C-alpha positions, -999 to +999 in steps of 0.1 A: +580-436-444+542-424-446+526-410-414+500-428-398+464-413-392+473-405-355+507-385-367+484-366-391+458-359-363+487-345-337+498-326-367+467-312-373+457-303-337+488-281-335+476-264-369+442-258-348+463-241-323+479-217-349+446-211-365+431-200-330+462-177-328+457-164-362+419-155-354+430-137-321+453-115-339+422-106-364+401-093-333+412-056-331+400-056-369+369-073-360+360-052-330+364-021-356+344-039-381+371-037-405+362-055-438+397-068-445+395-089-410+361-099-416+373-115-449+404-127-433+383-147-407+358-163-434+391-174-452+403-190-421+370-206-417+369-216-452+402-236-452+392-252-419+358-265-432+377-279-462+404-297-443+388-307-408+371-338-420+402-350-439+422-352-408+395-368-388+377-338-373+343-339-390+326-316-362+348-290-372+332-288-407+299-278-396+313-253-369+337-235-395+307-233-422+289-213-396+317-188-393+323-187-432+287-180-439+281-155-414+267-121-418+294-092-409+274-085-375+278-123-365+315-126-375+328-117-344+306-134-321+312-167-342+349-160-347+351-161-308+331-194-308+357-207-335+388-198-313+370-218-282+361-248-307+396-249-319+411-249-284+387-275-274+394-299-303+432-293-304+433-307-268+406-333-272+427-364-271+458-357-247+480-382-231+454-391-208+423-387-230+414-357-210+393-329-225+402-293-226+382-270-201+358-243-213+382-213-218+356-183-220+382-159-237+351-138-249+337-136-215+373-123-200+376-098-229+340-085-225+351-080-186+383-062-196+405-083-177+432-112-182+433-144-163+459-163-180+473-179-151+436-191-144+443-226-164+409-223-181+374-233-167+353-262-165+322-249-174+305-217-186+293-211-151+327-210-136+337-187-163+310-161-156+319-163-119+357-159-123+352-129-150+328-113-126+350-115-097+382-103-115+363-073-131+342-065-097+310-067-119+276-082-114+264-109-137+238-084-153+268-058-156+290-086-172+260-095-197+257-061-210+295-056-215+293-090-233+265-082-253+281-050-267+312-071-275+294-098-295+267-072-311+238-090-295+210-080-271+208-089-233+180-115-231+146-109-215+135-138-195+102-124-182+077-141-205+094-171-226+067-177-255+049-213-249+055-221-287+092-216-285+095-237-253+082-265-269+111-268-295+143-278-277+144-308-255+147-302-217+184-319-218+194-295-241+181-264-223+196-277-190+230-289-204+236-259-228+218-234-202+197-220-233+160-208-230+138-205-261+123-171-259+103-167-289+100-183-326+085-179-358+082-202-389+119-191-399+138-180-368+140-191-330+153-163-304+171-180-276+187-166-245+223-185-238+247-183-213+274-188-241+262-174-271+295-180-289+291-220-286+290-229-326+282-263-314+250-252-296+239-230-326+244-262-349+222-284-325+193-257-322+191-256-359+192-295-365+165-297-337+141-269-347+146-264-386+148-224-375+178-197-378+189-194-342+191-156-330+212-156-301+210-132-268+228-136-238+219-138-202+237-150-172+237-187-162+221-181-129+194-164-143+190-189-173+191-220-147+163-200-125+141-195-154+142-230-165+138-243-129+106-220-128+094-233-160+104-270-161+106-281-125+072-267-116+055-286-145+047-254-163+061-265-196+032-262-220+030-297-227+038-310-190+002-319-186+002-345-212+038-354-215+037-395-220+061-416-236+054-426-270+067-461-277+078-470-310+063-502-324+082-532-317+077-546-352+085-519-375+093-480-378+076-451-363+043-445-378+032-412-387-005-402-396-007-377-426-042-361-429-046-338-460-074-335-483-052-328-511-039-358-526-006-342-541+003-327-508-002-361-490+017-378-516+046-354-513+045-358-473+045-396-478+075-395-502+096-374-479+087-394-447+091-429-463+124-420-477+137-412-440+125-447-427+091-436-414+061-457-421+028-436-433-008-438-432-030-414-447-067-395-443-084-371-461-099-354-434-103-353-397-133-374-394-110-401-414-082-395-393-101-402-362-113-435-377-076-444-383-066-436-350-095-461-335-087-488-358-048-490-368-016-494-347-005-464-325+013-437-343+039-418-332+030-384-349+001-371-367+007-344-394-028-324-402-036-297-426-051-268-413-079-265-438-101-295-446-136-301-455-159-321-428-135-317-398-103-292-400-071-296-384-079-275-356-111-294-348-091-324-353-068-314-326-095-305-302-110-342-307-074-355-298-066-335-270-099-342-253-096-379-259-072-397-230-063-425-255-050-399-282-041-369-259-006-376-257+001-379-296+021-350-309+006-331-335+021-311-363-003-286-382+003-278-420-007-242-430-007-222-461-008-190-439+016-170-423-003-155-397+014-150-366-016-147-346-030-181-359+002-198-354+003-187-318-034-200-313-024-233-328+002-239-300-017-226-275-045-250-284-023-279-280-003-282-314+032-293-311+045-274-340+036-260-372+049-260-407+042-237-436+032-248-471+045-254-497+066-282-477+102-277-477+114-313-471+144-305-451+128-284-428+097-307-429+118-337-417+136-318-391+104-304-374+089-342-376+121-356-357+124-327-332+087-333-325+089-371-319+122-368-300+104-342-274+074-367-270+096-398-262+112-376-238 
């Protein structure tokens, strides 16, 4: 008799428990940076990536892929994340549909304690409290030990970069206890209470189009920093946040402003394939005419260097006009000058994308910017 799908899923959950135990057994080699242990972890991840979706666990594919592609320096951190990912998935559908708790094994390892009788933790904050109690360590001391274990840095929360803070939605920052610290065109540095969470790493990549660089901070410090930045209305775009309602009769509209026709064509093609409606303008002056005459737009994508009125001047005009001040703007630039990019964000741009356009990265930034504007 051929086993049904649920029987196969039950068998695979048991297989995930065995894989988690296999990864645990490799920890001493990972702690010692043993190449054979690193290769063995990648082999386990490769097997899981190939089989997870086949047995009804597609979320395992992206998590395992992160481990398989990890640099040697990141393998241990991501292996710890994969162990906990497997534990959660293997208990995802118990008899009463209950979810497995957050286990925090990596945190207990960092603290140098064992809490096998504790039954797991409901969330990452509980794991930090219990590990601190068992090891009689302050949260700051525990963060330092965890940073050593995972080969990452302790986060500096003193001055989060304005540009980085714009890139993640508030719900994700509060829910996952993560805080963007700084960013450039390719990477985003994030303070996290759980830097091993592969799901969080995947989500940050999807939302920002940047490679996350994880650092660690205690959950209470991240929560306090988020409260100071968000509750007090200090988020960089708080003064002009307004819901951007999509048109009732069609897809979200994007205004593409660029004096180069081939660049406009590329942007239009990429956006329309994703389902956006696109209108075009050749410079800032024409863009203002479009804003006055056309239906409301969900986003403006503007080149920086244009005749008559460039992207920065267009940005100033929009931010100084109440009817347009809430519309998010992505600036396209062929330059990689960090000073210029920081200035664009400080002047009111929501994001920037370097030319030539990478379609996948461009769409990630467009989607993330519109989602943030819609709240």
